[in-house]
C-alpha positions in Angstrom: 13.8 7.9 17.9 10.9 8.8 15.6 11.0 10.6 12.3 7.6 12.4 11.4 6.7 13.5 7.9 3.5 15.6 7.7 1.9 14.9 4.4 0.2 18.3 3.9 3.4 20.2 4.3 5.6 17.5 2.5 3.2 17.5 -0.5 2.4 13.7 0.0 -1.0 14.0 -1.6 -3.2 12.4 -4.1 -6.8 12.9 -5.4 -8.7 9.8 -6.3 -12.2 8.5 -6.8 -13.4 5.3 -5.0 -16.4 3.5 -3.6 -17.2 1.3 -0.6 -19.6 -1.2 -1.9 -22.8 -1.6 0.3 -22.0 1.5 2.5 -25.0 3.7 2.9 -23.1 7.1 2.1 -19.9 5.8 0.4 -21.4 3.2 -1.8 -21.4 5.5 -5.0 -18.4 6.7 -6.7 -17.0 9.7 -4.9 -13.6 11.3 -4.4 -11.1 12.7 -1.8 -8.0 14.8 -1.8 -6.0 12.5 0.4 -2.8 13.5 2.3 -0.4 10.8 3.8 1.5 11.2 7.0 4.4 9.0 7.9 6.3 8.0 11.0 9.4 5.9 11.1 10.8 4.7 14.4 14.2 3.3 14.8 17.7 3.8 15.9 20.0 6.6 14.7 23.0 5.2 12.7 25.1 5.5 9.7 27.4 8.3 8.7 24.9 11.1 9.4 23.1 9.7 12.5 19.8 9.4 10.7 16.9 7.2 11.6 16.0 7.4 8.0 16.8 10.0 5.2 13.7 12.3 4.9 14.2 12.5 1.2 14.3 8.9 0.6 11.0 8.4 2.5 9.3 11.4 0.7 10.4 10.2 -2.7 9.1 6.7 -2.1 5.7 8.0 -0.8 5.4 10.7 -3.5 5.9 7.8 -6.0 3.1 5.7 -4.4 0.9 8.8 -4.3 1.5 9.5 -8.1 0.3 5.9 -8.8 -3.0 6.5 -7.3 -3.4 10.3 -8.2 -6.4 11.1 -10.5 -7.4 7.5 -10.8 -10.4 5.5 -9.8 -9.2 3.2 -7.0 -10.5 -0.4 -7.4 -9.8 -3.2 -5.0 -9.0 -6.4 -6.7 -9.7 -8.6 -3.6 -13.1 -7.2 -2.8 -15.8 -9.9 -2.2 -18.5 -7.4 -3.5 -17.1 -6.7 -6.8 -17.4 -9.0 -9.8 -14.9 -8.4 -12.6 -15.8 -9.2 -16.1 -12.8 -7.7 -18.0 -9.4 -6.2 -16.9 -7.8 -5.6 -20.4 -8.2 -2.2 -22.2 -11.1 -1.5 -19.9 -12.1 -2.4 -16.4 -15.6 -3.8 -16.5 -17.2 -4.8 -13.2 -20.4 -5.0 -11.4 -21.4 -4.4 -7.8 -24.9 -6.1 -7.2 -27.0 -5.0 -10.2 -24.9 -2.0 -11.0 -22.4 -2.2 -13.8 -19.4 -0.1 -14.5 -17.0 0.2 -17.5 -13.9 2.4 -17.1 -10.8 2.9 -19.4 -7.9 0.9 -17.8 -5.6 4.0 -17.9 -8.2 5.9 -15.6 -8.1 3.1 -12.9 -5.5 2.1 -10.3 -6.1 -1.8 -9.6 -5.0 -2.4 -6.1 -4.4 -5.8 -4.4 -6.5 -5.0 -1.5 -10.1 -5.9 -0.2 -11.3 -2.3 0.1 -10.3 1.3 -0.8 -11.2 2.6 2.7 -8.6 4.8 4.5 -7.8 1.8 6.7 -6.9 -0.4 3.8 -5.1 2.2 2.0 -2.9 3.0 5.2 -2.0 -0.6 5.5 -1.1 -0.8 1.6 1.1 2.4 1.9 2.8 1.2 5.2 3.6 -2.3 3.6 5.0 -0.7 0.5 7.1 1.8 2.4 8.3 -0.8 5.0 9.3 -3.2 2.2 11.1 -0.6 0.2 13.2 0.7 3.2 14.1 -2.9 4.2 15.0 -4.1 0.8 17.1 -1.1 -0.4 20.8 -1.9 -0.4 21.6 1.7 0.6 19.7 1.5 3.8 21.4 -1.7 5.2 22.7 0.3 8.1 19.0 1.4 9.0 17.6 -0.1 12.1 13.9 0.4 11.7 11.6 -0.7 14.6 8.3 0.5 13.0 6.7 2.3 10.1 3.4 4.0 10.6 1.3 5.6 7.9 -1.9 7.6 8.1 -4.1 8.1 5.0 -6.2 11.2 5.6 -9.4 11.5 3.5 -9.5 15.2 4.6 -8.2 17.4 7.4 -8.4 15.5 10.7 -10.0 12.3 9.2 -7.7 9.5 8.5 -6.7 6.0 9.4 -3.3 4.9 10.8 -1.6 1.5 10.2 1.7 0.6 11.9 4.1 -2.3 10.9 6.5 -3.3 13.6 9.7 -5.2 13.1 
């Protein structure tokens, strides 16, 4: 059975700035109002016959969204970004262009890019790990977690983790 949570209606949203180094249109700093859709596929079990508790998934996803909300998303594993400082301020360069931003305005992510595809994989991994490790969900039998990070209505990327 599949549980579906629509990010627009469940308020799984964040607004952030990012850049895709080298991309013709997305290479400069720009922003999106993202929303995150979630699907959890698994067996119904436990006292209430849930696949997973909606509230638990929404709380986990809202926490993740809050970490990225109103921040500049910076991929720490990018081959295109050269970091000069990560303490107090984030100083980096992309080719000949230099940036210096207050650390509190940034969200440093352990990913290669801040594309919708990479963000979907990041969110799916975090959600999957949290659900699997939570001692209160030991009865849950999850087959897969799928997350879609939408950069706008009708434009997003899906990533699925299967058990």
